[in-house]
N, C-alpha and C positions, 0 to 999 in steps of 0.2 A: 356411546361415544367410549372410547378407551381413555382412561385416566390422564395419561401424559397427553393426548391429544387435548383434551378439555383445557388443560394445566395451560398448555404450550400458547393455546389461541387466547387465553384470557390474559395472559402476562403480556403478549404482543399488543393487543389491544390497550391493556394499560399503560404500556410504556408510551403508547403514542398520545393517551388520555392525559399523561401526567402534567406537560407543561400547561396547557389552558387551564386545567383543573388548579394547578398552583396558582396562575395569575388571578383567577376568579375568588380564592380563599383569600389570596393575599389582600383583597379589596376589601374584606370584611375586618381586616385588622390593622386599618389605618390609625394614625395617632388621633390625637384630642378633636380635630376639627371634624370628624366624622362620628362622633360619640356624643352621648346624651350630657355627659358632664365635663367640664374642662379638667376635672380633677382626674380623670380615667385616661391616664397614657400608659402604654405597655412597652416593656423592653424588648428587644428583638435579637435572637440568636440564629445563626446559620452554622449548621454543624456539618463538616466533611470527615468523615471517619473511615479507618480500614483497620480490622483485626484480622489475625490469623490464629485459628483455633486448634488446639491438639486435644483431640477427643479421647487420648488416653490418659493423660493426666489431667485434663479439665482446665489446662492453663493455656493463656492466650497473650499475645502482644499487641499493642494498638498505636495508633496514630490518630491525633484529632487536631483538626484545624477550625477555629471558632472565631467567626466574625460577630462582634458583640456591638450592638447600637444602643447608645444610652438614649431614649427619649424622654427622660425623666429632666426636671429642671434643676438636678444637682450635680455637682463634681463628685466625681467616684475617685477615691485612690486606692481602694481595695475592692476585690472580688473575692467570691467562696463559690467553692464546688463541693456538691455531695458524692461521697464516695461509700454509696450505699452496702456494698460487698463487705466493708470492715465491719458491720455489724455482726456479722456471723465468724465470731472468734471467742474463744473463752474470755471471760472477764470485760465483755464490751457491756455497753449501757443496756442494749436489749438482753443480753446473757442475765445480767444482774437483776434486771427488773423482773424477768421472767421468773427468775428464781427466788424472788420477794415478795411480788404481789400475791395476795391471798386465794386469787382463782386465775390461775396463769392459762393461757390458750394452750390446750391441750397437744397442738401442732407443735409447739416450742418447748414447754416444761422447762427441763434443765439439759435438753440435747446439745445446745450450742457449747456449755461446759464441758462437753465429753468429745467435742471435735479433736481429730489429731491434724498435725501439720498438714497433711495430704487432704483433709476432708474440709478445712475451713475456707472462707471467702476472703478476699481482699483483693482491693484495687491500689496499685502503688504508682504515683506519679514520679517518673525517672527524669523528666525535664521539661520545662515550660519558660516559653518567650513570648512577649508582648512587642509585637512589632518588629521582631527580631532581636530584642533586648532580654538577657535572661532574666528571670524574675526570681525573689525571694519569697518561699512558702513554706508552711508546716501543715502537718496533717495532726488534727485533733479529733480522733475517734472516726466518725464518719464525715467529717467535715475538712476541706483543705482551705486553709486559710492564705490569702495571696496579696503582698503587697505590690502595687502596680509600679513600673518604670517611670509611667508616665499616666497623671489623671486624666480620667475620661471625661472630656466637657459634655454640657448638655448638648444633644443633638450629633456628637459625634460618633464615629465608628473605631473599632480597634481590633487587631487579629490575634488571637492566641492559638501558639503551635504547641503540642503536647505530645509526650511518647509516654505510654503508661503499659502496665501489664497487669493482670489479673488470673484470680483462680476462681473458678465456679464452685461454691460451697455444696455440701449435700444438701439435698432438697430438705428444708425446715419450714421458711416461711416465705410465699411468693415466689421466689428465685431459688434456681438450684438444679442439681444434676439427679437423674434416676429417681424420679418421683416414685410415690407408691404405686403408680399403675405403670411403671416403666418406660415413661418418657425419658428419653436422654438429656435433653437441655431446655429448661426453662429460662429463659434469658432475659430478665426484667431488672431494671437499676443495674445495669451491667457496666456502665461507663461514667466516668466524671461528668456530673451535668452540673451546669451553672446554676447558681440558687437564684430565686426570685428577688428582684428589688422593686417595691412599688411604692405608693403613697405613705405606706408605714414604715418603710425602710427595708432592710435586709430580712429574710425569711430563712434561718440556717438552723431550724430544730434538729438535734440528732436524731438518728434514725435509731427508734427505740420499738417499734412494732407498728405505727398507726399509718398515718395518711400522708400523701404526697402533694407537692405544689412546685409548679415550673413555668417558665418562660417559653413562650410561643416561637417557633422559627422553623427553618427548611432544614430537612435532613437528607444527607447523600452519605449512605452507608455502603461499604463493600465488606461482606464477610466470607473469607476463606476457612474451608472447611472439608474434611472427608468426604469425597465425592460421593458416597452412598448415603448421606443424609438429605432430607426433603426439609426445606424452610419455610416457614410463614410468619406473618406479623405484620407489623406496622410498613406501609409504604407500597409503592408499585415498584413491581419487579423490571429491571431495565434490560436485562440480558438473557431471555430465555432460550435463545439458540445456543448462546456460550456455555451455558450449564448442561446442555445436552438433551434437551426435549425434543423428539423429532416431532415437526409439525403434521407433515404429510402422512407418515406411515404410522404415527401412534406409537413408535418404541422409543427406547431409551438409546441414545447413542453418547455415551460418556466419551469425553476428550481424554487423550492420553494424561497420565499422571495421576497421582493419589490425592489430589485435591482441586476443589472448584471454587471459584469466587461468585457468589451471589451479590448482585448490586442493587439496592433499592434507594428509591428517593421518595420522601414523605413531605407534602406541602403544608406550612403552616400548623404543626403541631407541637405539643409541649413535652414528648416523650418519646421514646423508640424501642420497642420490644420485640423480640423474635423468638422461635420456639425451634428445635431441631430434633428430627428421630431419623433412623433409617428404615424405619416400620411406618412411617405415615401414609394412611391413604388421604388423597385430595381430591375432594368434590367441589364443583361449583355451582350455585344456583343463583337464577334471576331474581334480584330485587327489584322492589319500586325504584322509579326514577333513573333506570339504568344502572343502578348499582349492581355489582356482581358479589355474590356473598360466597366466601370460600369457606371450606370444612376441612380442617386436618385431624385425623384422629387414628389411634391404632389399629392396626390389621388384625382385629380381634372379633371372631364371630358373635361373640356373646353381647357386643356392642353397638356392630354395625345397622341393625333394624332401628334402633332407637335414633342414630345419628342421621339416617337417611330421612326418617319421618321429621326430625329436627329441623331439616331445611326449610321445609314450606312454612312450617311455625315461626321461624325466624324471619322470613319475608313478610308475614302478617304483622309481627311486632314492629317492623320497621315501618311499615303502613301506618299503624297505630300511633307510634312516637312522632312521627313527620306530621301528623293530623293535629294532635292535641299539644305538642311542644313547638315543634318547627322542623325546617327540611334538612335532612342530614346532607351535609355539604362535600362529601368525598365519594369517590366511585367504586369503592371496594371496602368491604368489611369481613373480618375472618374471626371464626370460632374455632379454637384449637384446644386440643386435649393437651392439658399440661397442667403445672403448678401444684397448689395443694387444696384447692377448693373452688373458688371463683374470684376473679380479680379482672378488673378493667382496664384497659390501656389504649392508647391512642390507635383508632383503626382497626382494634383486634380485642380479644378477652381471650385469657386463659382459663380454663374449667376443669376438673377432673372429670371422666367421662363413663365411669362404670356406674350408672344411676338407673332408677327408672326413669319411665319417659316423662313423667309430671315433673319429677325433680331435675332431669335434664332440660327441660322447658323453662321450668322456674328459674333456675339459674342464669340460664341464657338470657332471658327476659330482664332480669334485674343487671346483669353486666351490660347488655346491650343499651339500655337505659341510662345506665353511667356516662354513655357517650355524649348524651346532652348535657347533662349536670355537672360530670365531673372533666370532659375534655373540651367541651364547647363553650359552656358557661365558666367552668372552671375555679369555683370560690376556693379560698384557701381551705385545704381540707382539715389542716391541725388545728386551725382555730374555729372554723364554722363547718365541721363534720357534717352536722345534723342537715345541712342545707344539700350535701350531696347524698349521703346514704339516706337521710330520711325523703328527701324529694324523689330520689329514685325508686325507694320501696313505694312510695305513693302510687306513682304513675306505673310501674310495674305490676302491682297490686290490680289496679284497673285493668292493665292490658291482659293478665292472666284470667281475670274475671270474664273477659269477653271472649279472646280466642280460645280459650280451653271449655266454654260454655258452662261455667260455673253458674252464673246467673245469681250472685250474692246481692242481696239489697246493700249489703255494707261491707265491700272487699277488705276493709281495714280493721275490721274487728280483731283479727289477730294481735294487731298493733295496740289497740286500746287496752285489750287483756293484759299484755306484756308491760304496759305503761301501769296499769293500776298496781300489779304486783310489784312494780319497782317501788311505787309509794307506799305501799304497805309494809317493804321491807324497810324504810328508811335511809336507805342508801343512794337516793336520789341526789345528783349535783347539778347544778344549772347547766343550761346548754352552753353557756358561755365558757365553760370549762376546756381548756386546752385538750385535745385527744389523748395526750399522753399522761394527764394530770389527772384521771378518773381514778378514784382508790381501786375500784372493782371493774375487771373486765366487762361483768354482767352489766354493770351501770351504764358504761361507755357503750355496749350495744345496745341496751333498750332504750338510752338517749338518742344515739345518733340514728339509729333504724326506724325505732317506735316512735318515739315523741317528736322526731323528725317527721315521718309520715303524717302524724296526727296535726301536726302544725297546719298542712295544705287541707286536711279533710276537716279539720275543724273550722279554717279559713272559708270552706264552702258554706258551712252553717251560719258564718258571720256575714258575710256578703253575698253570698247567694251563689247557685252552681254556676250559672251563665259568666258572672263575673269573674269567679275562680278561673274558668277556662279561658276567659279573656286575658286574665293576669297572666297564666302561665305562658300563653302565646306571645303577650307582649314583652314579658321578662326575657324570654329566650332571644325575641328579636332586636331588644334594646341592649343587651348586656353579653350576648356571645362574643366570645375572644375578648372580654374584658374582666373577668376575675371579679364579680360582683360580691358585695358584702350583705349581711342581714337587713340593712336599710332599704336595700335595693329592690327586694321582694316587698318588702311593706310599702315602700312609695310607689311601686307599680301599682299593688292592690289599692292603693288609696285613690290613684289618679283614675284607675278604671270603675272603682264602684262609688268616688265621692265620700266614702267613709274614712274617718279619722282612726287610726290602727296603731298610735304608738302605745297605747296602753296594753294591745295584744302582743307586740312584740317584746314589749317589757317584761310583763308577767310569766308568759309562755317562755321566752328565750333568756332571760336574765336572772330568774329566781327559782323557786322550787315551790311556789304559792299552787294550791289546788283549788279546782273548781267545784263546788258543791252547792247546789240549790235545793231548797226542799218546799213541800208542801206543807205549811204550819197548821192550818186549820181550813175548814169550809162552813161557812155560814149562810145557809139558804142559798142566795144567788151571789154571794161574794167568795173569793178565795185568797186568803194570806199566804203570800210566798215569804221565804226568808232566805236571805244569802248566810251560807255558814263558812264556805272557804274563802279565801282572801282574793282570790282571782275574779275580776268583773267579767260578766257575760251577759249579752241581750238573750231574751227568754222566747222561745217558742213553747206554746202549751195548748193543748187539746183538753177542751171541757166537753163532758158527755151530759146530757141533761137528763131530769127525770121522766121527760116525754119522749124519750126514745131518740133526740135529735143531738146533733153535737156541733159543735163550732170551734175555729182555730183562731187563735190570738197571738200577737207578735207583740212583746214589749221590748222597746230598742234600749240598749245602754245610752245614758246621757251622754258619756264622753264619746260616743260615736259620732256625734253630731251629723246624723243620717240614719236613714234605714235601708235594709236590704230589699230588693223586690219579692213582694210576696201577695198573696191571694188572702193571707188572714186578715183579720179585723187587727188594725194598728192601734194600740193603746198609747198613753202617756208614757215620756221615758221614766226610767227607773234609774236615779242617781247612785252610784257605786256606796256612798257612804250611809245611806239609808239601809239598815239591816231588813227590814222588811217593807213589803208591797202589797197593795191591797187590789185584787184585780175583781172589778163590778161586772158582772153580766146582768142579763134581763128575766132570766129563768132560774127555777130551782135546781141546782146542781146534783147530779148522780155520783160523778167522779172525774177526776182531773189528772194529768200526765204531762208532766215536763219533758220536753225533747224527745217525742216519740220516735225521730229519726236515727237517735243515740250517736248523733254525730258530736256532740258536746261532751268532753272528756269528764263527765262528772264523777267524782270517785264514789259517790254513794248514790247508786241508783234506785236504792230501797225507799228513798223518801222523795222520789220524784213521781210517786203515784199515790192517789189516795181517793178513798171514797167517803161519802157523806151518810 
């Protein structure tokens, strides 16, 4: 079937599907009465935006009508918007931080400082009203501070009308024009975006280079652009006929004029992203549960085969994540060539496309997995980046291990190696560190991705594999659309396993304490174990006897107040304050090994094995 025929068929079906899909998802985002905790309420934003893009100078004008509903118990007398494009200007916090950190992101470096006026990015608010009344506001870097004409009372809604204009920066980080692979427009963080307000208050960090946080709502977006450009991204296209895709003939019949308006709707998302290029190929592929997968990539013979093969693998990924986390709630997802690496967005991802097949599958698996952790659960990434990047790395490692036939006993081994190297470097900071406040980019990356992934891999060691899988599914089911915090994953695991885990979250997440258990000595049929590191853990140990037999033992940690399911022989608890523990057996011991699974992040495995 020709490309345009497939495209139009999909968009027509998607347009009809949008309203019931929107109603279904909205039911999942009700206020506290439907949530597991009365402290979990969510603000609501409904955006109606229109922009007109000039593809010659990369400037655009826009209007935004935003209906804001205050579901909090607080009276709000101010609101705040993110103006992300302002980061791409000489002298911005992103620029200065990149030029002063010891190990800058190579994609940024000192490039922002060298941008000319025609190359910078900006978002400028020209007028803003609240229910028709003019508002006072100031721009402070990437944040718009707004004083309200009338406070927003709990349970009340108000309407903001805004006129704004912007300029798309040269592609440097995530957003931009004319990326290294020739994609014209990667439009992420392109509009004035309402900041999140939750039980902790306003979240208004400057855009320095890290992560994002947002308010769920419904988006209605119209994009007017040169008629030769093909668009993809967040939301369902509402007007395939108006933009000139011939349904019956499979030909492009462009309307008269130089520009077309693409109309998208997206239900219950907390961001809206799009990409555009005149040379996009657009394929579709049927995914699980009637989800249609979109693939937009440059018409380049060198990458075509890999992008075609990627489509079946992406469907397999979605099946895997649906099974082990929870059901994807929308009816489409798009994988789009663009950006500067790989970055997740609502209902889509932008990835660079000139990769080996394995790399293309790997980056897609990671970014698709973000949909569950970043866009449906959506922890505050600036404060708890490890819960997004780490959990995403954990589940995508498992997924890749299966769909690519790797069959690795521990698919997270690379995460452990990276973590050990960070510990050895002496540059580790606690996972509670704000994403922008890491002294080194390397420390941020290993902490967020690797140590965050080990949180779950090691939790399997602590509570058992079946309990961990139940925990992930319950966590998603209980906290989707609710911005969970670290305590929520901990409490979910406790409820599933019956094991106390405050010690685990505290040591692994809030300190740089390390795990180091060793075999101190073997005396006949007894083994003396020692705790060398400060972080407590339960112990799995294999004992090989002189007669050729072997036995598995499990030593619970006393402060767990319970044990994981195991077929091993359960021994008395080990209290953390005791530096040693004597394991008594019934036979002469030949050798022992602590944690043969290697799921415990023991920083010195050399003392885990000993012979008599």
